[in-house]
KOLFI-691635 format. One record per atom (N, C-alpha, C): residue number from 0; residue in three letters; atom name; x, y, z. Coordinates in pm, whole numbers. Each point is the difference from the previous one (the first is absolute). Example, Ala and Ser with C-alpha at 12.3 -4.5 7.8 and 13.67 -1.06 7.14 Angstrom:
<rs>
<r 0,ala,N,<1319,-569,780>>
<r 0,ala,CA,<-89,119,0>>
<r 0,ala,C,<90,120,0>>
<r 1,ser,N,<-35,105,-72>>
<r 1,ser,CA,<82,119,6>>
<r 1,ser,C,<-77,109,73>>
</rs>
This chain:
<rs>
<r 0,unk,N,<8371,10057,-4793>>
<r 0,unk,CA,<125,40,-62>>
<r 0,unk,C,<44,133,61>>
<r 1,unk,N,<99,-4,89>>
<r 1,unk,CA,<46,123,63>>
<r 1,unk,C,<151,14,-3>>
<r 2,unk,N,<70,-94,-57>>
<r 2,unk,CA,<146,3,1>>
<r 2,unk,C,<55,94,-107>>
<r 3,unk,N,<75,97,43>>
<r 3,unk,CA,<71,90,-90>>
<r 3,unk,C,<139,-57,-25>>
<r 4,unk,N,<65,49,-105>>
<r 4,unk,CA,<134,-46,-38>>
<r 4,unk,C,<86,121,-34>>
<r 5,unk,N,<129,-11,24>>
<r 5,unk,CA,<90,111,-33>>
<r 5,unk,C,<125,-50,-71>>
<r 6,unk,N,<58,92,-76>>
<r 6,unk,CA,<123,-29,-72>>
<r 6,unk,C,<82,129,-7>>
<r 7,unk,N,<124,-5,47>>
<r 7,unk,CA,<89,114,-11>>
<r 7,unk,C,<46,6,-146>>
<r 8,unk,N,<-21,115,-63>>
<r 8,unk,CA,<32,15,-142>>
<r 8,unk,C,<137,60,-25>>
<r 9,unk,N,<60,55,102>>
<r 9,unk,CA,<132,59,-16>>
<r 9,unk,C,<-1,147,38>>
<r 10,unk,N,<110,63,-23>>
<r 10,unk,CA,<12,139,36>>
<r 10,unk,C,<-18,93,-118>>
<r 11,unk,N,<-78,104,22>>
<r 11,unk,CA,<-17,107,-99>>
<r 11,unk,C,<-22,-47,-142>>
<r 12,unk,N,<91,37,-88>>
<r 12,unk,CA,<-11,-31,-143>>
<r 12,unk,C,<2,-150,-26>>
<r 13,unk,N,<70,-76,82>>
<r 13,unk,CA,<7,-145,-18>>
<r 13,unk,C,<-137,-66,13>>
<r 14,unk,N,<-93,66,67>>
<r 14,unk,CA,<-134,-56,18>>
<r 14,unk,C,<-90,22,-122>>
<r 15,unk,N,<44,80,-93>>
<r 15,unk,CA,<-83,34,-115>>
<r 15,unk,C,<-35,-121,-87>>
<r 16,unk,N,<98,-81,-33>>
<r 16,unk,CA,<-25,-116,-87>>
<r 16,unk,C,<-90,-102,67>>
<r 17,unk,N,<26,-40,126>>
<r 17,unk,CA,<-94,-93,64>>
<r 17,unk,C,<-140,59,12>>
<r 18,unk,N,<-10,130,24>>
<r 18,unk,CA,<-131,65,9>>
<r 18,unk,C,<-75,-11,-133>>
<r 19,unk,N,<71,22,-109>>
<r 19,unk,CA,<-62,-11,-132>>
<r 19,unk,C,<-45,-143,-29>>
<r 20,unk,N,<81,-98,40>>
<r 20,unk,CA,<-38,-140,-20>>
<r 20,unk,C,<-124,-35,79>>
<r 21,unk,N,<-10,49,123>>
<r 21,unk,CA,<-118,-25,82>>
<r 21,unk,C,<-122,63,-65>>
<r 22,unk,N,<15,122,-47>>
<r 22,unk,CA,<-113,70,-64>>
<r 22,unk,C,<-47,-75,-124>>
<r 23,unk,N,<91,-47,-83>>
<r 23,unk,CA,<-38,-76,-120>>
<r 23,unk,C,<-69,-131,36>>
<r 24,unk,N,<50,-68,102>>
<r 24,unk,CA,<-65,-124,44>>
<r 24,unk,C,<-139,28,54>>
<r 25,unk,N,<-15,112,72>>
<r 25,unk,CA,<-132,38,49>>
<r 25,unk,C,<-96,21,-116>>
<r 26,unk,N,<45,67,-106>>
<r 26,unk,CA,<-88,25,-116>>
<r 26,unk,C,<-51,-132,-59>>
<r 27,unk,N,<88,-98,-12>>
<r 27,unk,CA,<-42,-132,-49>>
<r 27,unk,C,<-102,-62,95>>
<r 28,unk,N,<25,13,130>>
<r 28,unk,CA,<-92,-54,100>>
<r 28,unk,C,<-135,70,-9>>
<r 29,unk,N,<0,131,-18>>
<r 29,unk,CA,<-124,76,-8>>
<r 29,unk,C,<-82,-38,-123>>
<r 30,unk,N,<68,-29,-110>>
<r 30,unk,CA,<-71,-45,-121>>
<r 30,unk,C,<-68,-134,26>>
<r 31,unk,N,<68,-88,70>>
<r 31,unk,CA,<-54,-134,26>>
<r 31,unk,C,<-106,-2,109>>
<r 32,unk,N,<15,84,103>>
<r 32,unk,CA,<-86,-8,118>>
<r 32,unk,C,<-86,124,24>>
<r 33,unk,N,<21,102,-78>>
<r 33,unk,CA,<-74,124,19>>
<r 33,unk,C,<77,96,88>>
<r 34,unk,N,<-8,126,-35>>
<r 34,unk,CA,<76,101,73>>
<r 34,unk,C,<-56,23,140>>
<r 35,unk,N,<-125,-30,21>>
<r 35,unk,CA,<-62,23,130>>
<r 35,unk,C,<5,-124,90>>
<r 36,unk,N,<94,-90,-25>>
<r 36,unk,CA,<10,-124,78>>
<r 36,unk,C,<53,23,141>>
<r 37,unk,N,<54,116,25>>
<r 37,unk,CA,<62,28,131>>
<r 37,unk,C,<149,-24,0>>
<r 38,unk,N,<50,-62,-106>>
<r 38,unk,CA,<144,-21,-11>>
<r 38,unk,C,<66,136,-25>>
<r 39,unk,N,<95,33,82>>
<r 39,unk,CA,<71,127,-15>>
<r 39,unk,C,<138,-13,61>>
<r 40,unk,N,<87,89,-41>>
<r 40,unk,CA,<135,4,55>>
<r 40,unk,C,<28,145,40>>
<r 41,unk,N,<32,18,126>>
<r 41,unk,CA,<38,131,52>>
<r 41,unk,C,<151,-1,21>>
<r 42,unk,N,<59,116,5>>
<r 42,unk,CA,<144,4,28>>
<r 42,unk,C,<32,115,94>>
<r 43,unk,N,<111,-15,69>>
<r 43,unk,CA,<45,104,93>>
<r 43,unk,C,<148,23,-23>>
<r 44,unk,N,<35,127,-9>>
<r 44,unk,CA,<141,39,-9>>
<r 44,unk,C,<45,43,139>>
<r 45,unk,N,<98,-70,51>>
<r 45,unk,CA,<60,36,129>>
<r 45,unk,C,<117,94,-30>>
<r 46,unk,N,<-21,128,24>>
<r 46,unk,CA,<101,100,-32>>
<r 46,unk,C,<126,-15,85>>
<r 47,unk,N,<-15,-46,123>>
<r 47,unk,CA,<115,-16,89>>
<r 47,unk,C,<96,-106,-53>>
<r 48,unk,N,<-56,-115,-41>>
<r 48,unk,CA,<83,-110,-50>>
<r 48,unk,C,<7,-7,-152>>
<r 49,unk,N,<-74,89,-69>>
<r 49,unk,CA,<-5,2,-146>>
<r 49,unk,C,<-39,-136,-58>>
<r 50,unk,N,<-109,-58,55>>
<r 50,unk,CA,<-48,-131,-41>>
<r 50,unk,C,<-148,10,-38>>
<r 51,unk,N,<-35,-63,-111>>
<r 51,unk,CA,<-140,-8,-42>>
<r 51,unk,C,<-50,-141,29>>
<r 52,unk,N,<-114,-8,67>>
<r 52,unk,CA,<-63,-129,32>>
<r 52,unk,C,<-137,-5,-63>>
<r 53,unk,N,<-32,-110,-67>>
<r 53,unk,CA,<-132,-22,-58>>
<r 53,unk,C,<-82,-83,96>>
<r 54,unk,N,<-129,35,12>>
<r 54,unk,CA,<-94,-72,86>>
<r 54,unk,C,<-114,-51,-86>>
<r 55,unk,N,<-17,-130,-4>>
<r 55,unk,CA,<-104,-65,-80>>
<r 55,unk,C,<-120,-29,89>>
<r 56,unk,N,<-119,37,-47>>
<r 56,unk,CA,<-122,-28,76>>
<r 56,unk,C,<-26,-150,2>>
<r 57,unk,N,<-83,-46,91>>
<r 57,unk,CA,<-31,-143,4>>
<r 57,unk,C,<-53,-52,-135>>
<r 58,unk,N,<-78,82,-70>>
<r 58,unk,CA,<-55,-42,-129>>
<r 58,unk,C,<108,-9,-109>>
<r 59,unk,N,<115,55,27>>
<r 59,unk,CA,<112,-3,-96>>
<r 59,unk,C,<103,-106,39>>
<r 60,unk,N,<-42,-102,74>>
<r 60,unk,CA,<92,-105,46>>
<r 60,unk,C,<73,-68,-116>>
<r 61,unk,N,<-70,-22,-112>>
<r 61,unk,CA,<66,-63,-115>>
<r 61,unk,C,<112,88,-54>>
<r 62,unk,N,<-24,130,-7>>
<r 62,unk,CA,<105,93,-44>>
<r 62,unk,C,<115,0,100>>
<r 63,unk,N,<-33,0,127>>
<r 63,unk,CA,<103,-1,104>>
<r 63,unk,C,<91,-122,-17>>
<r 64,unk,N,<-59,-114,-27>>
<r 64,unk,CA,<78,-122,-16>>
<r 64,unk,C,<93,10,-121>>
<r 65,unk,N,<-46,63,-107>>
<r 65,unk,CA,<84,16,-120>>
<r 65,unk,C,<128,77,30>>
<r 66,unk,N,<-7,90,96>>
<r 66,unk,CA,<115,86,30>>
<r 66,unk,C,<73,-38,128>>
<r 67,unk,N,<-36,-113,58>>
<r 67,unk,CA,<69,-48,119>>
<r 67,unk,C,<-28,84,123>>
<r 68,unk,N,<-117,62,5>>
<r 68,unk,CA,<-38,80,117>>
<r 68,unk,C,<-28,-93,118>>
<r 69,unk,N,<21,52,118>>
<r 69,unk,CA,<-18,-79,122>>
<r 69,unk,C,<-116,56,82>>
<r 70,unk,N,<-64,-83,81>>
<r 70,unk,CA,<-110,48,85>>
<r 70,unk,C,<46,115,90>>
<r 71,unk,N,<-90,95,21>>
<r 71,unk,CA,<31,114,86>>
<r 71,unk,C,<-130,54,60>>
<r 72,unk,N,<14,94,90>>
<r 72,unk,CA,<-116,69,55>>
<r 72,unk,C,<-49,102,-102>>
<r 73,unk,N,<-127,34,9>>
<r 73,unk,CA,<-56,104,-86>>
<r 73,unk,C,<75,130,25>>
<r 74,unk,N,<43,68,-106>>
<r 74,unk,CA,<74,125,22>>
<r 74,unk,C,<-92,110,54>>
<r 75,unk,N,<59,94,70>>
<r 75,unk,CA,<-73,117,47>>
<r 75,unk,C,<-16,96,-118>>
<r 76,unk,N,<-109,71,-4>>
<r 76,unk,CA,<-22,94,-110>>
<r 76,unk,C,<85,127,16>>
<r 77,unk,N,<47,27,117>>
<r 77,unk,CA,<80,120,25>>
<r 77,unk,C,<133,-6,-75>>
<r 78,unk,N,<60,114,-18>>
<r 78,unk,CA,<131,4,-64>>
<r 78,unk,C,<-10,2,-151>>
<r 79,unk,N,<99,-51,-63>>
<r 79,unk,CA,<12,5,-145>>
<r 79,unk,C,<-57,-125,-68>>
<r 80,unk,N,<-117,-43,42>>
<r 80,unk,CA,<-66,-113,-64>>
<r 80,unk,C,<-73,49,-124>>
<r 81,unk,N,<21,-68,-112>>
<r 81,unk,CA,<-66,37,-125>>
<r 81,unk,C,<-48,-125,-71>>
<r 82,unk,N,<-90,19,-94>>
<r 82,unk,CA,<-55,-111,-77>>
<r 82,unk,C,<89,-24,-121>>
<r 83,unk,N,<63,-116,-5>>
<r 83,unk,CA,<87,-36,-113>>
<r 83,unk,C,<-83,-60,-113>>
<r 84,unk,N,<-96,-87,36>>
<r 84,unk,CA,<-83,-66,-101>>
<r 84,unk,C,<-135,-32,62>>
<r 85,unk,N,<-105,38,-68>>
<r 85,unk,CA,<-134,-24,49>>
<r 85,unk,C,<-95,106,-49>>
<r 86,unk,N,<-122,-4,48>>
<r 86,unk,CA,<-99,100,-40>>
<r 86,unk,C,<-11,107,109>>
<r 87,unk,N,<-57,112,-34>>
<r 87,unk,CA,<-12,109,98>>
<r 87,unk,C,<-85,-42,120>>
<r 88,unk,N,<-93,-94,-19>>
<r 88,unk,CA,<-83,-48,109>>
<r 88,unk,C,<74,-86,101>>
<r 89,unk,N,<121,-41,-34>>
<r 89,unk,CA,<76,-86,93>>
<r 89,unk,C,<43,74,125>>
<r 90,unk,N,<17,132,-8>>
<r 90,unk,CA,<34,76,120>>
<r 90,unk,C,<-110,-17,105>>
<r 91,unk,N,<-124,30,-39>>
<r 91,unk,CA,<-109,-8,97>>
<r 91,unk,C,<-34,-143,40>>
<r 92,unk,N,<22,-94,-90>>
<r 92,unk,CA,<-26,-140,33>>
<r 92,unk,C,<96,-52,106>>
<r 93,unk,N,<127,27,-17>>
<r 93,unk,CA,<102,-56,88>>
<r 93,unk,C,<36,91,117>>
<r 94,unk,N,<-30,130,-13>>
<r 94,unk,CA,<30,95,108>>
<r 94,unk,C,<-122,88,23>>
<r 95,unk,N,<-110,-57,50>>
<r 95,unk,CA,<-124,76,18>>
<r 95,unk,C,<11,107,109>>
<r 96,unk,N,<97,-14,86>>
<r 96,unk,CA,<14,97,109>>
<r 96,unk,C,<51,126,-60>>
</rs>
């Protein structure tokens, strides 16, 4: 399982509601599968284009499907990448470098 997924959430404030929905869905997933399952969602704010993109880990494929995310390359850790939903251990699990 190595396929990542992404979903553009919108610009600035418009991304807040979809971000909250993803976070709530993640909480339900974590209750069912455990928080340490590796399922996580990272997000990046592109300041130039004012767009927030969510990146779903391979273990979060079910969540990605719920939100219509599409396959993508693994995001780079550089820049404004942050953890939207997941455990603190997901940083080192998915970005060990």
